[in-house]
N, C-alpha and C positions, 0 to 999 in steps of 0.2 A: 122694572129693571134700570130703565134709563135714569130714572129719578134717583135710585139708589146709588148708581155710579157717579151721578153728578154730585150728589151729597158727599160721597167719598172724596172726589176730587176737590170739592170746596173745603172739606175738613184738612186736606192735604195742604192746600194753598194757605189756609189759616195757620196751620202748624209752622209753615215756612216763614210766614210773616212774623209770627211770634218768637220762634226760636232762631231765626237767622239761618245762614247757609251751613254753619259748622254744627249745628245741633238738629240735624235730620234724624227722623225716626228711622229704625232699621227697616229694610226692604222686605224681609221676611215677615215682620208684623203687619205691614201695610198689605201685603199679598194675602195673608191669611183673613184679614178683616174683609178685603174684596171678595174672597171666596165665600165667606159666610153670608154676605150681603146678597150676592148673586144667587146663591143656593136658595135662600130664603125667598128671593123674588120668584125664582123658577117654581117653587113649590106653590106660592100664591096663585101664579098663573095657571098651573096645572089644576089646582082645585076649582078654578073659574071655568074651566072647560076650554081654554085657548090652545091652539096649536103653537109649538115652539120648534123652531129649526135650529138644531144644534150644529155648530161648526166644529170641525177637528182642530185641536190646537196647533197641529203641524201646519195647517193651512193659514194660520193667522200670522201677519206680518206687523212687527211693531214699528211704529213711527216715532223715531227719537225727536226730542225737542230740538227745534232749530237752533244752532249755535250762532253767537255773534259773528259779525262779518270778519273781524280780526282773527277770531279763533278759526273760522272757516279757511281763511287765507294761510294761516299758520299750518293747518292740517294738509293743505294742497301742496305747500312747500316741502313739508315732511315726506309726503308721498313721492313728490317729484325727486328729491335728494336720495331717498331710498332707491327709486328705480335707477337713477343714474349710477348709484354706488354699485348696485347689483351688475349693472352692465360692465363697469369698469372692472370689478372683480372677475367676471366672466371673460373679459379680454385679456386680463393679466393671466389667468388660468390658461387660456388658449396659447398665450405667447410664450408660455414657460417651455425651455427646450426639454426634449425627450430625455429618459435616463441615459439612452446610448449615445446621445449626440454630443459633440464636444461644446464645452461652456465657453468658447471664445467668439471670434468675430463672426456675426451672422451672414449667411449666404445670400447674395443679391445677384441677379442676372443684370449685368451691365450692358448697356448698348454703346458700343465703341464705333468711332468713325472708320470710313472706308480706308483711309491712309494706314490704319493699323496692321492691315494684311501685309503690307511691306514691313513694317516694323516688327512683326512676328518673326520674319525670317531674319532681320537684322539682329535681333535680340538672341535669336537662336544661334546664330553664328557667334556672337559675342560670348554666349555661354559656353560654346564649344572651345573658344580661344583660352578661357579660364583654365580648363583641365582637359586638353585634346585626348590624352591617352585613356583616362577613365571614362569619358563619355563615348569614345570609341569602343572601348571594351564593352560598355553596356548595350550600345546598339547592336553590334555585330554579335555579341552573345545571344541576345534575343532572337535576331534573324536566323542565326545557325540553329538555335533550339527549335523554332518553328519549322525550318527546313528539314531538320532530322526526323521530326514527328510527321511531316507531311510524307516523307518517303516510305513510311510504313505501308505494307500492301493493302491491308483491308480498311482499318479505322484510322488511317493516317490523317486524312483531311478533316474528319470529325474531331479527332484528338488536338489537332493544331488550332482549330477554331475554338475549341472548348477552352484551352489554356492560353489563348492569345490575350485575354483581359488581365490576367495575372502577370503574365511576362511583361506586358506594356506598362502596368503599374510599377513594376520594379525599375524600369527605364525612368519613368517619371519621378519615382522616389530619389533615384540617383541624381537627376536633374535639379531637384528641389534641394538636395544636400549640397550640390555645387553652388546653387543660387544662394543658399542660407550660410554658406562657409561652414559646413559641418564636417564632422569626420566622415571619410570615405572608406568604406570596406567592400571587398568583392561580394559579399553576401547580399548587397543591395539589389543585385540582379534578381534574386529570388525572394525579395521581401514582399512581394504581392501575395505570397502564399501564407504569410504569417496570420494577417487578420482579414476576416470577412471573405475568405477565399471561396467559401461555399456559394455565396451570392454572386461573386464573380464567375463561377463555373456556371451558375444558372443563366447568367447573362451571356455567357459564350455559347451555351446550348441554344438559347433563344436566338441568337445571331445566325447559327448554323441553320436552324430550321427556317428562319426568315429567307436566307439565301436560297435554300433549296426550293422553297415555296415560290420565289419569285422566278427561278429559272425553269420550274416546271410550268409556270403560268404562261411562258412564251410558246409553249408547245401548241396552245390553242390558235396561235396566230400562223406560224410557219410550219407546223407539222413535226416539230422536234428537231430541226436542223441546228438551231442555235443552241439547244440543250445539249446535242452531241458534241458540238464544238467545245462547250464548257466543261463537260465531263470527261470526254475522251480525246479531246484535241482534233477530231476528224472533222474536216470541213470541205464540202464540195465546191470547186471553183465556179461552177455554173450557178450555185445558190447565192452567190454575191450579187448577181444582176437581177435577181428577182425581188419585187417589191415587198414580198411578204417577209423576207429576211430583214430588210431595213425596218419595216414596222415592227418586227419582233425586237430588234435592237433599241429602238426608240422606246418601246414599252419596257424593256429591261432597265433602261437608264432612268425612266420616269418612277419605276417601282423601287429602284435601289436608292434613289435619293432620300426618300424619307426614312428608310431603314438606317442609312448611314448617318443621317441627322440624329437619329434617336440613339445610335450607339457611338457617337463621336466622344462624348465626355463620360461614358459608363465607367472606365477605371478610376477616375478622379472622384466622381460623385459617389460612387460606392466605397471606395477604399478610404477616401479622405474626409469627405462630408458624412458618410455613413447612412446614406439613404437606402431605401429599399429599392429593389429592381424596378418594379413598375413606376415609382415616382422618379427614379433616376432617368428612365427612358423619357418621361414626359418633360423633365427639366432640360434634359439635353436637346430635345426637340424644340423646345421653346427658345433656348439660347441661341441655337443655329438659326431659328426662323427670325428672331429679332435682330440678329447680326448678319443677315443674308447678304448685304452689299459688301461687308468686310470679308466674308468667306468667298463670295464671287471673286474679288480682287486678289485674294490669296491664292485661289486655284488658278486664275489667268496667269499670274506671276510665275507659279510653279510650272505650268505648261509651256509658258515662253522660254522659261529657263532650260527646260527639258529640250525644247526644239533648238535652242541656241547651242546646247552643249553637244547634241548630236552632229549638228552642223560643224562645229569646231573639231569634234573627233574625226569626222569623216575628211575634213581638210588636212588634218595631221596625217591621217593614213594615206591619203593621196600623195603627200609630200614624203613622208617616211613612215613606213608600217610599223616599226617598233615604238615610235614616238606616240602613235594613236593608242597602243595598248597602255603605255604609261600615263596618258591622259585619262583613260578610262579608270585606272586604278586611283588615280588622284581624285577624280570626281566622286568615286564611291566613298573614299576615305573622308571626303569633305562634306559631300551632299547628304548622305544618309544620316550622320549624327546631327547635322544642322536641322534637318527636317524633323527628326525626333524632338529635338530641343525647342523647335517652333510650336509643336503640339502642346508641350508644357507651357510655352509662353502664352498661347492662346487661352488656355484654361486659366492661368493666373490673371490674365488681362480681364477676362469676362466675369469669372467667380471670385477671384482673389484667393488667399489661402486660409484654411479654416481656422488656424490658431497659430499664434507666434509667441515665442518666448520674450521675456524682457530683453530690451536692446542693451547693448554694451555702453557704459558710460564714455563719453567722448575724452580725447586726450586732455583738453585744457581743465575739465572737471576732475579728471584724475590727478593731475599734477597739483591743483589747488588743494585737493584733500591730502596728498602727500606733504604738501608744504605746511598745512595746518598741523597734520600729525607731528611733523618733525619739530615745528615751533613749540607745540605743546609739551614734547618730550625733552626738550633742552631747557625751556625756561619755566615749565609748569604753568604757563598761563595760556589762556584761550587766545586765538588770533584775534587782531583787531577787527571790529565789527561784530563779534560773537563774544559777548561777555561772560555767558555760561550761568547767568544768575541775575541778581538784582544790580543795576548799573552802578550805584553808589558804592556798594561793598566791594565789586569787582575793580572800580577805579581806584579805591583805597588800597586794595590789595597790590595793584600794579605800581602805585606811588611807593609804597612801603618796600617792594622789591627792588625798585630802582635805587632808593636811597641805601638800601643794605648792600647792594652791589657796589655803589660808589664808596662806602666806608669799609668795605672788605679789604685788608691788605694784599698787595700782589704776591708777597712771598708765602702766603698761606695756601698750601697745596693739599692739606688734609681734607679740607672741605671744598668740593667743586663749586664752580659759579652756579650751576643750574640748582644745586641744593639751596643755595643762598637766595635765589630768585623764587623760590616756591612760597606759597602763602604760609602763614603762621600755623594754620591748622594741619598742614601736611608734613612740616618739619619734624624731624626726629629730635633736634637739639634746638635750644633757644638761641635766639639771635643775640650777639654780645652787646650791641649798642642798642638793644631794645629799651624803651622807657619802662620804669619800674611800675608794678601794679599798684594801684591805690589800696591802702589798708581798709577793710571793713570796720 
């Protein structure tokens, strides 16, 4: 059998040397000849009484002829390029925005310095100065709506917490409209109920459940004293001196901090960036965690301001009681809208805005365009520096227009100067002093 196969291989090599690479015999004919030779050898060995171990074809592995080094290197490069191309295609597919996501600016969690905690309050006050009446309307409308729902006897607290993301999103939409100098309407207060309101309601329900769970967890420490104070407003004076109550208060603050971090930017992330509620919770928590020094400075400034305002109002009450009440009203009218506007400024500073329309052209560009349009309408020629076609033809047209304007008599009022300055192809009448056309 080995001799037969070697004879077949020798015949194949001789055929290659004789006919060259381009005249190879068909593969099917070679396989048929090999099959006939092998079968003949097997029959001969069987007749001689020898044992033959037959191997299944599925277990046989073909060993290809070794390719030249250059061809092997070329194949390696092709495999590598194909692999990298598939990776790039996979990345591009992953980076494609979702169908519901806005096709504008990508969202990034920025890390801002600590001094921006002060800037948020300053920018919030500047935003209130732009339109004090409308921002005050949004702020106090939201607060009064939540207070009215909280006064309901049975489900008031749950309803207030459930609708809080939608109402606060309406306030942020109003702040954004003031910031972008858009049209302001009273319906912006309830604009949070127009889109993705169901997701916002789910976020509000989750926040209510988290608050209740945290308050109930404190009963394991002090026996429910702090929980009764939070639910019913009843507090025993002797409980303040107990260490268990202080430990429960510290545990409440430690458990509320992650919840507030996760729900701080929920209205903007769900309403503007169109994220799902779990992803918005994670992104909000990450944003607050990355900018914790800025938020710490922001909260310290707010607490210091509250202490200072209470001291000033107490001083004015001591001097003149009516003046203290006036100071309280002024602080509420000024402080609450500024605080809500600072919430919007913090979101804009960390995430930016999801998409923005084209900016309005500046005044110099607008005046240049108006000047170019005016010059073209009066003279029929493009402004200098913009020929509007081939330079030689446009220059020739300008020279001809100037010559025709010089030769036009001043007393001729039937044809205006702008018609005389137009190129020859646009005129309705031929020029009087134009040179005659050559005869064919």
